[in-house]
C-alpha positions, 0 to 999 in steps of 0.5 A: 179246158177252155182258154180265158179268151174263148166264148163263155157258154152263155155267150157262144150262141149270141148273135154277132154281126160283122160289117165289112165291104170286103168279103175276104176280110169279113170271112177272116173275122168270122173264122176268127170268132168261130175258132174261139167258140162263137157260133152265130156270126152273120156277115153284111158286105153291102152297106145298103143292107146294114140297117135293114139287117140290124132292125129287121133280122132280130136282135144282135148282141154286138157289131164288129165293123172295119173302120177302113174298108176299101169302098166305105168310111167305117166312121160314118157308118158308126155315127149313123148306127149310133143315131138308132142304137145306144152303146149298151143296146148295140155294142160296137167293136171297131177294127183298123190297120196298125198303120193308122193309129189315129183311127182308134180315137176317131172310132171311139169318138164316133160311138164305138165301144172298143177298138183293136188293130190288125193283125188281130190277136185271138186273145185280144179280140176274145177278151174284148168281145166278151166284155162287150157281150157282158155290157149288152147282158147287163143292159138287156137284164135292166130292160127286161126288169123295166118291162116286167115292172111296167107290165106288172103295174099295168096288170095291177092297175087293170085289176084294181079298175076291174075291182072298182067297176065290179064293186059298183056293179054289185051294188046295183044287183038286187037279186041274190042269185044273180049276184052269186052267179056274177061273183062265181063267173067273175072270179073264174075270169079273174083267176083264169081257172076252169071252174068255181063253186059257191057254198052257203052257210046254213042256219044249221051250221053247215055248208050247202052247195049253192051254185057252180059254173059248170053244168054238173048237178049240185049235190044234195048233201051238206057239210057240217061245220061242227061235229054233231056228237062232240060239237067240235069244229069240223076242220077235216075239209078245206071248205069247212076249215076256210069257213071256220078259220075265215082264211083262204086255203090254197092247194097246189095238188089235190092228189098229194095234199095231206092237210085235208080230206079230199076223198070227195073230190077224188071220188068225183074225179073217178066218177066223171073223168075230170081231173082236179089238180089245184084248188083255192077256197076263199071265205065270203065275209061281209065283216069280221067274225061273220061268214056267209059262205065259201067260194071254191075255184078249181084248176088255175090255167096257164094264160099261154098254154092252158096247162093246169098250174097252182094258184099264186099268192097274188091271185089269192089277194085279188079273189079275196077282194072280190069275195069281200065285195060280193059278201058285203053286197049279199049281206046288204040284200039280206038286210034290205029284205029283212027290213022290208019284211018287218015293215 
């Protein structure tokens, strides 16, 4: 059973840097840390290499520095380090001899987080370094949160600007086929997915294949929105349910989905060798209660690995906004064409 002063599992591999211009003294400190469970301890004995090591060799979780070294003033080194690294960013544990107690406060004033004297007690150093690593963990967690927040704000701002520019562009497109093509390929780009398909609602209350981003031929068949015998809504399929209920449908795995009949998709996969996994279906609604068609996006891809992953809730929101823009633009084109025809 581990003693309370030994390295916590989450701390054991944290990188520690020991600075002392005496190789013998540095080796003693390294041996002590390793004896209590720290496995990533680096030594610097040449003062010219200290800052280069701290800045170029990756992130160190803590620095252990000897205040009284044979050929160097450790206090000046702490002052110099603190000009670049904050106390939370790089916690410093200062070590001095027991016969120089005045150096304890001097080290803390110079910027050290904590201090201990020789002979070094393993329990003492273990507890102190554990506290410093906890400080560093809290700091790093806060930094990561800030970075993630900044990245999310930047991504959302970029997407918002994209939607604004996209809306302006759609308003200038006068050809419906060009508009549909732009919507499909722009939606695929925003979602970073493999394929997209658009269905149009026909005057016969069915969904017909309108366009795809892939080179596959479009099926001639249509999917009825209502059962021809009973007149009831045909909500067996994700596409028809989406059109009838005017809501997006997200499917994480086509082969485990039980809400909808996806046998057609599975047959397509069987015949072509393609593998459909995730699916997002969104209605084209220029106004409430009126659906022009349905956009269906296939196989969301991870931006780093290109592995197929589920569509996120946030992605649904963005593509719904794109679909709404496209629906309004298409509806305006149809109204304009009808007005021109009557005149």
